[in-house]
C-alpha positions as CSV (number, residue, x, y, z in Angstrom):
1,M,108.1,83.8,109.4
2,F,106.9,86.5,107.0
3,A,109.1,89.6,106.9
4,R,107.7,93.2,106.9
5,V,109.2,95.2,104.0
6,K,108.1,98.3,102.2
7,F,107.6,96.3,99.0
8,S,107.6,92.6,98.7
9,C,108.3,90.7,95.4
10,N,109.3,87.2,94.3
11,F,112.7,88.0,92.8
12,Q,116.1,89.2,93.8
13,L,118.1,92.0,92.2
14,S,121.8,91.8,91.3
15,T,124.1,94.4,89.9
16,A,124.1,92.8,86.5
17,T,120.4,92.6,86.2
18,I,119.4,96.0,87.7
19,L,117.4,97.2,84.6
20,V,115.5,94.0,84.3
21,G,114.9,94.0,88.0
22,V,113.4,97.5,87.9
23,I,111.1,96.5,85.0
24,L,110.0,93.4,86.9
25,F,109.5,95.4,90.1
26,F,107.1,97.9,88.6
27,G,105.4,95.2,86.5
28,S,104.8,92.7,89.2
29,C,104.2,94.7,92.5
30,Q,101.6,97.1,93.7
31,T,103.1,100.6,93.9
32,P,102.0,103.6,96.0
33,E,100.7,105.2,92.8
34,K,98.3,102.3,92.3
35,T,97.1,102.1,95.8
36,E,97.5,105.5,97.5
37,N,94.1,106.8,96.3
38,R,92.1,103.7,96.9
39,P,90.5,102.5,100.2
40,P,92.3,99.8,102.1
41,N,91.7,96.1,101.6
42,I,90.1,94.6,104.7
43,V,90.9,91.2,106.0
44,I,89.1,89.9,109.1
45,Y,90.5,86.8,110.7
46,Y,87.7,85.3,112.8
47,V,89.1,82.5,114.9
48,D,86.7,80.0,116.7
49,D,86.8,79.5,120.5
50,L,90.2,81.2,120.9
51,G,90.6,82.6,124.4
52,Y,92.3,85.7,125.6
53,G,95.2,83.7,127.0
54,D,95.6,81.3,124.1
55,V,98.3,83.1,122.1
56,S,101.7,84.0,123.3
57,C,101.5,87.7,122.7
58,Y,98.6,87.7,125.3
59,G,100.6,85.7,127.8
60,A,100.6,82.1,126.7
61,T,103.8,80.3,127.6
62,S,103.0,76.6,126.9
63,L,103.0,77.2,123.1
64,E,104.2,79.7,120.6
65,T,102.2,81.7,118.0
66,P,105.0,83.6,116.1
67,F,102.9,84.9,113.2
68,I,100.2,86.3,115.5
69,D,102.9,87.7,117.7
70,Q,104.5,89.5,114.8
71,L,101.1,90.8,113.7
72,A,100.7,92.2,117.2
73,A,104.2,93.7,117.2
74,E,103.5,95.5,113.9
75,G,99.9,96.6,114.8
76,I,97.8,97.4,117.8
77,K,97.1,94.8,120.5
78,F,93.8,95.6,122.2
79,T,93.3,94.5,125.8
80,D,89.6,95.4,126.2
81,A,88.0,94.3,122.8
82,H,85.0,92.0,122.8
83,S,83.0,89.6,120.7
84,S,79.3,90.7,121.0
85,A,78.3,87.3,122.6
86,A,79.8,84.3,124.2
87,T,78.8,81.8,121.5
88,C,79.5,81.6,117.8
89,T,76.3,82.2,115.8
90,P,75.3,85.3,117.8
91,S,78.8,86.9,117.5
92,R,78.9,86.2,113.7
93,Y,75.5,87.8,113.2
94,S,76.5,90.9,115.1
95,L,79.9,91.3,113.4
96,L,78.3,91.2,109.9
97,T,75.1,93.2,110.7
98,G,76.0,95.7,113.4
99,N,73.1,94.5,115.5
100,Y,73.1,92.6,118.7
101,A,72.0,89.0,118.2
102,F,69.1,89.2,120.7
103,R,67.3,91.4,118.2
104,M,66.9,88.3,116.0
105,K,66.7,85.9,119.0
106,A,69.8,84.3,117.6
107,G,71.3,81.3,119.3
108,I,73.6,78.4,118.2
109,L,72.0,77.2,115.0
110,P,71.4,73.6,114.0
111,G,72.9,72.5,110.7
112,D,69.6,72.7,108.8
113,A,68.6,76.2,110.0
114,P,67.4,78.7,107.5
115,L,69.6,81.8,106.7
116,L,69.6,83.9,109.8
117,I,70.6,87.2,108.1
118,R,67.7,87.7,105.8
119,P,68.3,89.1,102.3
120,G,67.9,92.9,102.3
121,T,69.5,93.3,105.7
122,T,72.3,95.8,105.8
123,T,75.6,93.9,106.2
124,L,79.3,94.8,106.2
125,P,80.0,92.9,102.9
126,A,76.9,94.4,101.2
127,K,78.0,98.0,102.2
128,L,81.5,97.3,101.0
129,K,80.3,95.8,97.8
130,E,78.2,99.0,97.2
131,V,81.4,101.0,97.0
132,G,83.4,98.7,94.7
133,Y,84.9,96.1,97.0
134,R,85.1,92.4,96.0
135,T,83.9,90.4,99.0
136,A,84.5,86.8,100.1
137,V,83.8,84.5,103.0
138,I,86.0,81.5,103.5
139,G,85.7,78.9,106.2
140,K,83.1,78.3,108.9
141,W,79.7,79.9,108.3
142,H,77.1,78.8,110.9
143,L,74.6,81.4,110.0
144,G,72.0,79.1,108.4
145,L,71.3,78.5,104.7
146,G,68.3,78.4,102.5
147,D,64.7,78.9,103.7
148,G,64.4,75.7,105.8
149,Q,63.9,73.0,103.2
150,V,67.3,72.7,101.5
151,D,67.9,70.4,98.5
152,W,71.7,69.9,98.9
153,T,72.0,68.7,95.3
154,Q,71.1,72.1,94.0
155,A,72.3,75.7,94.6
156,V,71.5,76.5,98.2
157,K,69.7,79.9,98.3
158,P,69.5,82.3,100.1
159,G,73.1,82.2,101.3
160,P,76.2,84.4,101.4
161,A,75.6,85.8,97.9
162,E,72.2,87.2,99.0
163,I,73.7,89.2,101.8
164,G,76.7,90.7,100.0
165,F,79.4,88.1,99.4
166,D,80.7,87.8,95.8
167,Y,82.5,84.5,96.6
168,S,82.1,81.9,99.3
169,F,83.8,78.6,100.3
170,L,82.1,77.3,103.4
171,L,81.8,74.7,106.0
172,P,78.0,75.1,106.0
173,S,77.5,75.2,109.7
174,T,80.4,74.0,111.8
175,G,82.8,71.0,112.0
176,D,80.9,69.1,114.7
177,R,77.6,68.8,112.8
178,V,76.3,67.8,109.4
179,P,76.3,68.5,106.5
180,S,80.0,67.6,106.5
181,V,80.6,68.8,103.0
182,Y,82.1,72.0,101.4
183,L,79.9,74.6,99.7
184,E,81.6,76.7,97.0
185,N,79.4,79.5,95.8
186,Q,76.5,77.7,97.5
187,R,76.9,74.4,95.7
188,V,78.2,71.2,97.3
189,V,81.8,70.7,96.1
190,G,82.3,67.4,94.1
191,L,78.6,66.5,93.8
192,Q,77.9,64.7,90.5
193,E,74.8,64.4,88.5
194,G,72.4,61.8,90.0
195,D,74.0,62.0,93.5
196,S,71.7,62.2,96.5
197,L,72.8,64.0,99.7
198,Q,70.4,64.2,102.6
199,I,70.7,65.3,106.3
200,R,68.5,64.8,109.3
201,F,68.5,66.3,112.7
202,T,66.7,64.2,115.2
203,D,67.5,62.7,118.6
204,V,70.6,60.6,118.0
205,A,70.0,58.7,121.3
206,T,66.5,57.6,120.6
207,D,65.7,57.9,116.9
208,P,66.8,55.3,114.3
209,N,69.4,56.3,111.8
210,P,67.5,57.0,108.6
211,F,70.5,56.2,106.4
212,K,71.8,53.0,108.0
213,N,75.4,54.1,108.0
214,P,77.8,54.0,111.0
215,T,77.2,56.3,113.9
216,G,78.9,56.9,117.1
217,I,76.3,54.9,118.9
218,S,76.1,52.0,116.5
219,N,79.8,51.7,115.8
220,P,81.9,53.4,118.6
221,E,84.9,51.2,117.7
222,L,85.3,53.3,114.5
223,L,85.8,56.5,116.4
224,R,89.1,58.4,116.7
225,Q,87.8,60.5,119.5
226,A,85.1,59.6,122.1
227,A,82.1,61.9,121.9
228,D,79.0,62.7,124.1
229,V,75.6,61.5,122.9
230,Q,74.7,64.8,121.2
231,H,77.8,64.4,119.0
232,S,77.3,60.7,118.3
233,G,75.5,60.8,115.0
234,V,77.0,59.9,111.6
235,I,80.7,59.1,111.5
236,V,82.7,61.2,109.0
237,N,86.5,60.8,108.8
238,G,86.5,58.7,112.0
239,I,84.6,61.5,114.0
240,S,81.0,61.3,114.9
241,R,79.0,64.4,114.3
242,I,75.7,66.0,115.4
243,G,73.0,64.7,113.1
244,F,72.6,62.1,110.4
245,M,73.8,62.3,106.8
246,G,73.5,60.0,103.8
247,G,74.6,59.8,100.2
248,A,77.4,61.2,98.0
249,E,80.1,60.0,100.5
250,H,82.8,61.1,98.0
251,T,81.9,64.7,98.9
252,W,82.4,64.3,102.6
253,W,85.2,66.3,104.1
254,K,88.5,65.3,105.7
255,D,89.2,67.5,108.7
256,E,93.0,67.4,108.2
257,D,92.5,69.2,104.8
258,F,91.0,72.3,106.4
259,P,94.2,74.4,106.9
260,D,95.6,73.9,103.5
261,L,92.3,74.1,101.6
262,F,91.0,77.2,103.3
263,T,94.4,79.0,103.2
264,Q,94.7,78.2,99.5
265,K,91.2,79.6,98.8
266,A,92.1,82.7,100.6
267,E,95.3,83.1,98.7
268,D,93.4,82.5,95.4
269,F,90.9,85.2,96.3
270,I,93.6,87.7,97.1
271,Q,95.5,86.9,93.8
272,S,92.3,87.3,91.7
273,N,91.2,90.5,93.2
274,Q,94.4,92.4,94.0
275,E,93.7,95.1,91.4
276,Q,90.7,96.5,93.3
277,P,89.8,96.8,97.0
278,F,88.7,93.5,98.5
279,F,87.2,92.3,101.8
280,L,88.1,88.8,103.0
281,Y,86.2,87.4,106.0
282,F,88.4,84.5,106.8
283,S,86.5,82.4,109.3
284,F,88.5,79.7,110.9
285,H,87.2,76.3,112.0
286,D,90.2,76.1,114.4
287,I,90.2,75.8,117.4
288,H,86.6,74.5,117.5
289,V,85.9,70.8,118.1
290,P,86.5,68.3,116.7
291,R,90.2,69.2,116.8
292,V,91.7,67.0,114.1
293,V,94.8,68.8,112.8
294,H,97.0,68.1,109.8
295,E,99.8,65.7,110.5
296,R,102.3,68.6,110.1
297,F,101.0,70.1,113.3
298,A,100.2,66.9,115.3
299,G,102.3,66.8,118.4
300,K,103.7,70.3,117.9
301,T,102.7,71.1,121.5
302,D,102.5,69.2,124.8
303,M,98.8,70.2,125.1
304,G,97.3,67.7,122.7
305,P,95.0,68.5,119.8
306,R,93.8,71.8,121.3
307,G,97.3,73.2,121.5
308,D,98.2,71.8,118.1
309,A,95.1,73.4,116.6
310,I,96.3,76.8,117.9
311,V,99.7,76.3,116.2
312,Q,97.9,75.3,113.0
313,M,95.7,78.4,113.2
314,D,98.8,80.5,113.7
315,W,100.4,79.0,110.5
316,M,97.3,79.8,108.5
317,T,97.4,83.4,109.8
318,G,101.0,83.7,108.6
319,K,100.3,82.2,105.2
320,V,97.6,84.8,104.4
321,L,99.8,87.6,105.6
322,E,102.6,86.3,103.4
323,A,100.2,86.3,100.4
324,L,99.6,90.0,101.1
325,E,103.3,90.7,101.4
326,E,104.2,88.9,98.2
327,R,101.8,91.0,96.2
328,G,102.7,94.3,97.7
329,L,99.3,94.7,99.3
330,A,100.2,94.6,103.0
331,D,100.8,98.3,103.5
332,N,97.3,99.2,102.4
333,T,95.5,96.3,104.0
334,L,93.6,96.7,107.3
335,V,94.0,93.3,109.0
336,I,91.8,92.6,112.1
337,F,92.5,89.4,114.0
338,T,90.0,88.3,116.6
339,S,87.8,85.5,118.0
340,D,84.1,84.7,118.1
341,N,84.0,84.0,121.8
342,G,86.1,82.8,124.7
343,P,87.7,79.4,125.2
344,V,86.3,75.9,126.0
345,L,88.1,72.7,126.7
346,N,85.9,69.6,126.4
347,D,83.0,70.6,124.2
348,G,81.5,67.3,123.1
349,Y,84.6,65.3,122.4
350,E,87.4,63.8,124.6
351,D,90.7,65.1,123.1
352,L,92.8,65.5,126.2
353,A,92.2,69.2,126.4
354,V,91.7,69.1,130.1
355,E,94.3,66.4,130.9
356,K,97.1,68.2,129.0
357,L,96.3,71.7,129.9
358,G,99.1,72.1,132.4
359,D,99.7,75.7,133.5
360,H,98.1,77.1,130.4
361,Q,95.2,79.6,131.1
362,P,93.0,79.8,128.0
363,A,91.0,82.8,129.3
364,G,94.1,84.5,130.7
365,P,93.3,86.4,133.9
366,F,89.6,86.4,133.3
367,R,86.8,84.4,134.8
368,G,84.6,82.1,132.7
369,G,84.9,81.1,129.0
370,K,82.6,80.2,126.1
371,Y,78.9,80.3,127.1
372,S,79.8,82.7,130.0
373,V,78.7,86.3,130.6
374,Y,81.9,86.8,132.6
375,E,84.8,88.5,130.8
376,G,86.3,85.2,129.8
377,G,83.3,84.6,127.5
378,H,83.7,87.6,125.3
379,R,86.9,89.5,126.0
380,V,89.1,88.0,123.2
381,P,92.5,88.6,121.7
382,T,92.1,91.3,119.1
383,I,94.8,92.9,116.9
384,A,94.6,95.4,114.1
385,R,97.3,96.3,111.6
386,W,97.3,98.8,108.7
387,P,101.0,99.8,108.1
388,A,100.1,102.8,105.9
389,K,98.0,104.4,108.6
390,M,98.7,102.9,112.0
391,Q,101.5,103.0,114.5
392,A,102.3,99.9,116.6
393,G,101.3,99.8,120.2
394,T,98.9,98.5,122.8
395,S,95.4,100.0,123.5
396,Q,93.0,99.7,126.4
397,A,90.2,101.2,124.4
398,L,86.8,99.4,124.9
399,W,85.1,98.2,121.7
400,N,83.0,95.4,120.3
401,Q,82.9,93.5,117.1
402,V,79.4,94.9,116.5
403,D,81.2,98.3,115.9
404,L,83.1,97.3,112.8
405,I,80.4,98.2,110.3
406,A,80.0,101.7,111.5
407,S,83.8,102.2,112.1
408,L,84.8,101.1,108.6
409,A,82.4,103.3,106.8
410,E,84.7,106.3,106.6
411,V,87.8,104.4,105.5
412,A,85.8,102.4,102.9
413,G,83.6,105.2,101.7
414,Y,80.1,104.0,102.4
415,S,77.3,105.7,104.3
416,L,75.3,104.1,107.1
417,P,71.9,105.7,107.9
418,P,71.0,105.7,111.6
419,K,68.3,103.1,111.4
420,E,70.8,100.6,110.0
421,A,73.2,98.6,112.1
422,I,71.7,100.3,115.1
423,D,74.1,98.9,117.8
424,S,77.3,99.7,115.9
425,E,79.4,102.7,117.1
426,N,82.1,104.5,115.2
427,I,85.2,103.8,117.1
428,L,87.6,104.3,114.1
429,G,89.9,106.5,116.1
430,A,90.4,103.8,118.7
431,L,90.6,101.1,116.1
432,L,93.5,102.9,114.3
433,G,95.2,103.9,117.5
434,E,94.6,107.6,117.1
435,E,92.4,107.8,120.2
436,D,92.8,106.2,123.6
437,Q,89.0,105.8,124.2
438,G,86.6,103.7,122.3
439,R,83.2,103.0,123.6
440,T,82.1,104.3,127.1
441,E,79.2,101.8,127.4
442,M,78.5,98.3,126.0
443,L,75.9,95.5,126.2
444,E,77.2,92.0,126.6
445,E,75.3,88.8,125.7
446,A,75.5,85.2,126.9
447,F,72.5,83.4,128.5
448,T,71.7,86.6,130.2
449,M,72.7,90.2,129.5
450,A,75.3,92.4,131.1
451,Y,76.0,96.1,130.8
452,R,79.3,97.8,130.9
453,K,79.9,101.5,131.7
454,G,83.4,102.6,132.3
455,P,84.9,100.3,134.9
456,W,81.5,99.0,136.2
457,K,79.9,95.9,134.9
458,Y,76.3,94.9,135.8
459,I,75.0,91.3,135.1
460,A,71.3,91.1,135.0
461,P,69.6,88.4,137.1
462,T,67.7,85.6,135.4
463,Q,65.5,82.7,136.6
464,E,67.0,80.4,133.9
465,E,70.2,79.4,135.7
466,Q,71.7,77.2,132.9
467,P,73.4,74.7,135.2
468,W,74.7,72.7,132.2
469,I,77.4,75.3,131.6
470,R,79.2,74.3,134.8
471,E,78.1,70.7,135.0
472,I,78.8,69.7,131.4
473,K,81.3,72.3,130.1
474,N,83.0,73.0,133.5
475,I,82.8,76.7,132.9
476,E,81.4,79.4,135.2
477,G,78.5,80.9,133.3
478,G,77.9,83.9,135.5
479,I,74.2,83.2,135.5
480,S,72.4,84.1,138.8
481,T,69.0,84.9,140.2
482,E,70.6,87.9,141.9
483,P,72.1,91.0,140.3
484,Q,75.8,91.2,140.1
485,L,78.1,94.3,139.9
486,Y,81.8,94.3,139.4
487,H,84.4,97.0,139.3
488,L,86.7,95.7,136.5
489,E,89.6,98.1,137.1
490,N,90.0,96.8,140.7
491,D,88.6,93.3,140.1
492,S,89.2,92.2,136.5
493,S,88.5,88.5,137.4
494,E,85.0,89.4,138.8
495,Q,85.4,87.8,142.2
496,T,83.6,90.4,144.4
497,N,80.0,91.2,143.8
498,L,79.4,94.8,144.8
499,A,75.7,95.0,144.0
500,Q,74.4,95.2,147.5
501,Q,76.8,98.0,148.4
502,N,76.0,100.0,145.3
503,P,72.3,99.9,144.6
504,E,72.3,103.2,142.8
505,I,74.9,102.0,140.2
506,V,73.0,98.8,139.8
507,N,69.8,100.7,139.0
508,E,71.6,103.1,136.6
509,L,73.1,100.3,134.6
510,K,69.9,98.3,134.7
511,L,68.1,101.3,133.1
512,L,70.8,101.8,130.5
513,L,70.6,98.1,129.6
514,E,66.8,98.4,129.1
515,K,67.3,101.6,127.1
516,T,69.7,99.8,124.8
517,I,67.4,96.8,124.4
518,N,64.6,99.2,123.3
519,K,66.6,101.4,121.0
520,T,65.5,101.8,117.4
521,K,68.3,103.7,115.8
522,R,72.1,104.2,116.0
523,Q,73.5,107.4,117.6
524,Q,75.2,109.7,115.2
């Protein structure tokens, strides 16, 4: 486990070598004189599908997450912080742009989708870059790439560089779909001259495989995990994926390499940019399916691959924190740890997540999970630490990941005109633990919309009931043709619908939801 110290260096002092030690100390470590007048480094850990109850500092007892627990002990643990949506692409869009995803009609993107955040859009990395930060994204992307017709043998543009990232090392979409290759600075890693690499997204169940290589349908005997039809395309590393892919097989990834590779890339970025402010958006693949952990973590829990993936994710978190400590950067680094949406067990693959769940409650005390408008879909474990500015504690302040771009403007030194990032609110005081209250109101997105004001939560009715959420994912989606109203202080698990007893509150929140949908600028 990493240790918190005022300064952290890779040497020890003895009485006989005190002079040499002092020289080495000031030569190799960041000092207050070098960092006190510069804005903080910013690291956002963005975990995938991690539920409110999936880590031990939020109540999990079936596994241990010591590095995340120590981060919480040294920072602020938030109990009412939210992803902006209950699925991955919309949440990522909102975090980086400060706009709710419905404004771009953003859903879960296929692997060949064009770049969702268009060049010229105001983004968190672009604003930080304007004021001298070096910016990087490492890990899962899933925001689309290119303009729709990507030649994977060339530089893929537009991409992260066009929206503000100086450096990128990506899973282009996500682990369960092609292209199953890495992109570093928007080029396929390991591709050689003359290689061909193609992907196709057609109906795996009915359309012929254009590349004639094994798929989950043609060769199920090659699979390490059984998959549903959607995930039964090309087999990569013994796992069938969504879609078909052919060519340049030497570039195809091995899932077990993710933790070491992504962590090393993060450490390299920190090492190369420690002399100036930097922003690292560290976007985990864990604990998304397929869950194929490194052998070091296999069997570390009694919960199967899903539990082991949580332990693997915790280790990755600790390694990056150690990298900050070893370089004397931890005190002036604002670290934010959070998740893109709530938890899911079986999500296309059979990996014993249900069978080995035991007493574990992935969403903690909340109803629903990934895909759900209930609290379990978007109330996620969230921790912030900035030792130079923050006192440790627990906060009940309400806030949303969409708020980060407005909230970080003051500490980073950029300006944000009101017609940019229109849904982002400045909750910096709550984020730093200086104020008890964050937002007073908030829109929530899933396959319908909800609106929160104080303890009240209104869920808008919809005619599209989305029965697959329960039937296939075994999750309560919260979708109904009738309005729903819950008092979260008295009923945090959203069991008692109070809409009929409180029509005036339903109407008030309905009007506030409509006002938010129609807004055109951010409040100052």
